[in-house]
N, C-alpha and C positions, 0 to 999 in steps of 0.2 A: 034456158037459163042465160042471163046476160053475164058475160065475163068482163070484169073491169081489170085492165092491165095498166102498168105504169108507163106513161108517155109524157113527153116534154111538150108543154104548151108555153111558148116563149122560153123563159129560163126556169120555169117551175115544173117539177115532176107532179103529174096530176093523174087520177084514175080516169081512164077513158075506155069506152066500150071497144073491144078488140076490132070489130069490123070497121068502126069509125076511124081507128088509127090507120088501118090499111087503105081505106078509101081516100083519106086526106093525106096519106104518106107521112104521117107524123113519126118522128123518132121515138121509138119505144123499146122497152127492155125485152130481152129474149134469153133463152137458154138453149144450148145445143150440146148433145152428148155423142161421143164416139166410143163404142164398146169394142174392145179387142179380146179375142181368145187366141192366144199364141200370136202368130204373125198375121192373123186375119181380122178384118174389121167387119162389123155387122152393118149392113145397109138395109133400108126398108123401102118398099114401094107403097106410097101413100094410097089410101083407099079411094075408090072411084067417086065417092060421095063428098070428098073434101071440097070446100068452097073455093079454094085456089090450089093450083098445081096438082090436081088429081092424077093418079096413075104414074106420077113421076117418082123416081128413086131419090132418096134423101139419106142423110146420116142416120145413125142408130135411132135417135129420137131428138125432138126439139119442140119447143113451145114458148109461151109467154108466161112469166110468173104472174100470179094473181096479185092484185093490189095488196101490199103488206106481206107478201111471201118472199122469203129469201131465195137466192139462186140455187144453192145446194139442195134445199128442201124441195124446190120446184123440179130439179133434175131427178130426184128420187121419185117424186110423185109421178112424173111423166113416164119414166121407165116402166112403172107398174101399170099406168093407164093404157099405154100404147102396146106394151110387150108382155105384160104380166111378170116382169122381172123385179124381184125383191131381194134384199139382203146384200146389195152391192153398194160400195161407197164411191161416188164419182169424185175425182180429183180435179180441182179447179186448175186451169192452165193459164188463161188470160181473158181479158175483156177486149173485144174488137167491135168495129162498127162497119156496117155495109148498107147500101141502098140498092134494091133490085126490083125491077118490074116483074110481078108474078102473074100477069095476065088479068084480063077482065077489068081493067082500070084500077087494079090494086097494086100498092107499093108496100114492100117490106123495107122500112128504114129502121134497122135494128142495131141496138147496142147489146151485144151478145156476151154472156158469160159462157165460155167454152170449157167443157169438162171432158175428161177421158177416164175410161175404166179399163184396167188390164186384169184379166182373170185367167187362171190356169184351168178352171173347171168350166166347161160349157154350161151356161145358165139354162135353166128350164124356161122356155118361151111359150106364152099363150097370147096369140095375136088378138087384139081388139079389132073386129072387122069394120067398125066405124072409123078406125084410124089407119089401119095397116092391112094391106092385102097380101103381101109376100115379104119375105126377108131373104138375104143372101149373105154368106160369109165370103169375103174376098181378100186376097193379098193386095197390097197397095198397087202394084204394077198392073194387075188385072183391072182394078177399078179405074186407074188412069187410062188404060187402053179402051175400056168400055165408054168412058166419058168422051175420049177423042173420036171414037168411031160413031157414036150416036148421042151427041150432046143434048138433043131435044128430049131424051129419055130421063134427064136428070133435073133436079130443082136448081134454080139459079144459086141458092146459097151453098149447095154442095159443090157446085163448080167454083164458086168463090173460095170456099175453104181449101179445095184441092189446088187451086192456082196461086192463091196468095197466102195461105196459112198452113200449108201441108207440114211444115217443120213443127208448128205448134201441135198439130194433130198427131203426127207420127213420130215426132222426136227427131233429133239430128240423124242425118243419113250415115 
């Protein structure tokens, strides 16, 4: 199935095939979600079969909205597709932009709608093995220590969020 995502071609937002956007390094829309249970954030290890950054640890979930799909709708869809999580309402935090080399000649140049979810009840999680191979709940300090100790184990975007947007993700210290 060809997934068409919103990308900028010149000044115009246009439906572009997802892989083409990454090959050409086109600026495109994305959604990222950070799910918190108490003081712990859920991170996921991407599946080994992913076409970029396989086996790397990322935020709770992330994706690209389909052409015509709103960011909040996309976040809810992706929580279900990757983690089998339903019934939670992501809260929009901000829109940010980054550009990162994700290997294999692919570039993520994303305009990201960043969402967080805080829940008191640990959600039921069912991993989609085509998307996610493992999860871990970590407090912020442990996540920061792991990234500092083994940065190559983490996706470029998670490192960007932690180094430049941690206040948006975790709230004021």
